[in-house]
C-alpha positions in Angstrom: -15.0 160.7 216.4 -15.1 157.7 214.2 -17.0 154.8 215.2 -16.1 151.2 214.1 -19.1 149.1 213.6 -18.3 145.2 214.4 -20.2 142.9 212.1 -22.4 140.9 214.2 -23.2 137.3 212.9 -26.7 136.6 212.0 -28.2 134.1 214.3 -29.2 132.2 211.2 -25.9 131.9 210.1 -24.8 129.8 213.2 -28.0 127.8 213.4 -27.5 126.8 209.8 -23.8 125.5 209.8 -24.9 122.4 211.9 -27.8 121.6 209.8 -25.5 122.1 206.7 -22.8 119.6 208.4 -25.6 117.1 209.2 -26.8 117.2 205.7 -23.5 116.8 204.1 -22.3 114.2 206.5 -25.6 112.2 205.8 -25.2 112.0 202.1 -21.5 111.1 202.3 -22.2 108.4 204.9 -25.1 106.9 202.9 -23.0 107.0 199.6 -19.8 105.5 201.3 -21.6 102.9 203.3 -23.8 101.6 200.5 -20.8 102.0 198.1 -18.5 100.1 200.3 -21.0 97.3 201.0 -21.5 96.5 197.1 -18.0 96.7 196.5 -16.8 94.3 199.4 -19.8 91.8 198.2 -18.9 92.2 194.7 -15.0 91.5 195.4 -15.8 88.2 197.5 -17.4 86.7 194.2 -14.3 87.3 192.2 -11.2 84.9 191.9 -8.6 85.8 194.7 -5.9 83.2 194.0 -5.0 80.8 191.4 -2.3 77.9 190.9 -2.0 74.4 189.7 -2.5 71.0 191.1 -0.5 68.1 189.8 -2.5 65.1 188.5 -1.9 62.0 186.6 -2.3 64.0 183.1 -0.2 66.8 184.1 -0.8 70.2 185.8 -4.4 71.2 186.2 -5.4 75.0 186.8 -7.3 75.7 190.2 -8.7 79.0 191.2 -10.1 80.3 194.2 -12.9 82.9 195.1 -13.1 85.3 197.7 -16.1 83.3 199.3 -13.7 80.3 199.2 -10.8 82.0 201.1 -13.1 83.6 203.8 -16.5 84.3 204.0 -16.0 87.3 206.8 -15.9 90.1 204.5 -19.2 89.4 202.7 -20.8 88.6 206.0 -19.6 92.0 207.5 -20.7 93.7 204.5 -24.2 92.8 204.9 -24.2 93.3 208.7 -22.6 96.9 207.9 -25.4 97.8 205.2 -28.1 96.7 207.9 -26.4 99.0 210.4 -26.4 101.8 208.0 -30.1 101.7 207.8 -30.5 101.0 211.7 -28.6 104.3 212.5 -31.9 106.4 211.5 -34.4 104.0 213.6 -32.4 104.9 216.9 -31.3 108.0 218.7 -28.7 109.1 221.3 -27.1 106.2 223.0 -28.5 103.5 220.4 -27.6 105.6 217.4 -24.0 105.8 218.8 -23.7 102.2 219.5 -25.1 101.2 215.9 -22.7 103.8 214.6 -19.9 102.0 216.3 -21.2 98.7 215.2 -21.2 100.2 211.6 -17.2 101.2 212.0 -16.3 97.8 213.3 -18.0 96.0 210.2 -15.7 98.2 208.3 -12.6 97.6 210.3 -13.3 93.8 210.2 -13.9 93.8 206.5 -10.5 95.5 206.0 -8.6 93.2 208.1 -10.3 89.9 207.0 -9.7 90.9 203.2 -5.9 91.7 203.7 -5.5 88.4 205.7 -7.1 86.7 202.7 -4.9 88.3 200.2 -1.9 85.8 200.8 -4.0 83.0 201.9 -3.2 79.5 200.1 -5.3 76.9 202.3 -8.4 77.2 199.8 -6.4 76.5 196.8 -4.6 73.6 198.7 -8.2 72.0 199.5 -9.2 72.4 196.0 -5.7 70.9 194.9 -6.3 68.0 197.3 -9.9 67.2 195.7 -8.3 67.5 192.0 -5.4 65.2 192.5 -7.2 62.9 195.1 -4.2 63.4 197.3 -5.1 65.0 200.8 -1.6 65.9 201.0 -1.3 67.6 197.8 -0.5 71.2 197.7 -1.0 73.8 194.8 2.0 75.0 192.9 2.7 78.2 190.7 0.6 80.1 193.5 -0.9 83.6 192.4 -3.1 86.3 193.8 -5.3 88.9 192.1 -6.2 92.5 193.3 -9.8 91.6 194.4 -8.8 91.1 198.1 -7.4 94.7 198.1 -10.7 96.1 196.2 -12.8 94.0 199.0 -10.5 96.0 201.6 -11.2 99.4 199.9 -15.0 98.5 200.2 -14.5 98.0 204.0 -12.6 101.4 204.2 -15.8 103.0 202.9 -18.0 101.1 205.3 -15.7 102.5 208.2 -15.8 106.0 206.9 -19.5 105.8 207.0 -19.2 104.6 210.6 -17.0 107.5 211.5 -19.2 110.0 210.0 -22.1 108.3 211.9 -20.1 108.6 215.3 -19.2 112.2 214.6 -22.3 113.7 213.2 -24.9 111.2 213.7 -26.4 113.2 216.4 -27.6 115.9 213.7 -29.2 113.4 211.4 -33.1 112.8 211.2 -34.7 109.9 212.5 -37.5 107.8 211.4 -40.3 109.8 213.0 -42.7 112.5 211.8 -43.1 113.8 215.4 -39.8 115.5 215.1 -38.7 118.4 213.0 -35.5 118.5 211.0 -34.0 120.4 213.9 -35.1 118.0 216.3 -37.7 119.8 217.9 -41.0 118.5 219.0 -43.9 119.8 216.8 -46.0 122.1 219.1 -49.5 120.6 219.3 -52.5 122.7 218.1 -54.2 124.4 221.2 -58.0 124.5 221.1 -59.7 127.8 220.9 -62.3 128.6 223.5 -65.6 129.5 221.9 -68.1 131.4 223.8 -71.7 129.9 223.0 -73.3 133.5 223.8 -71.4 135.1 220.9 -72.4 134.1 217.4 -69.2 135.6 215.8 -67.2 132.7 217.8 -69.5 130.3 216.6 -69.0 131.0 213.0 -65.3 131.4 213.6 -65.3 127.8 215.2 -67.0 126.2 212.2 -64.8 127.9 209.9 -61.8 126.3 211.7 -63.4 123.0 211.5 -64.3 122.8 215.1 -67.3 121.7 217.0 -68.6 124.9 218.5 -70.6 123.2 221.1 -67.3 121.9 222.4 -68.4 118.2 222.7 -66.2 115.3 222.1 -67.1 112.7 219.6 -68.4 109.4 221.0 
């Protein structure tokens, strides 16, 4: 009679899968979150819109940076970066809430950047300042690709938040009391020493213990 032996997965293989997923998701979240915040902050400092204002001597070029158009993407990028760090300082429900905040920062950065991609209010204000006419508007309006780059940074922040929501429970926390697997380190138990047995006294001294059993004052 022939017997078919079924391959039984090793217990360590199943245990290693969550740990491996946790490490990969952690590295990806840190990279995408930090890179997304840096991209969003850099993009808000660049020129988002340009045009011309009519003055007495002719047309005068005016430009508006991302921070002139809206300060929301930069602010949310900073909050998102802080939330990315705070994820490791909390556990359980707190980690879930911070991860949700991180995802919201990414979504808000995307929305604000896309809304500012066609904005002209900042250029109209600059045209009024240059011409001295509060009713002046900008002409030959044009926009650059930087708002969309800021939105891409927000997308990376959003990705980091989604990864934290999905895999955050597998990530380590800022505490030396917990192992990587999330279990509490067992405390060392004190070995009872029999003062009537010399060999026990010598073993206690070798372990660095007080063989008399007295607590330091």
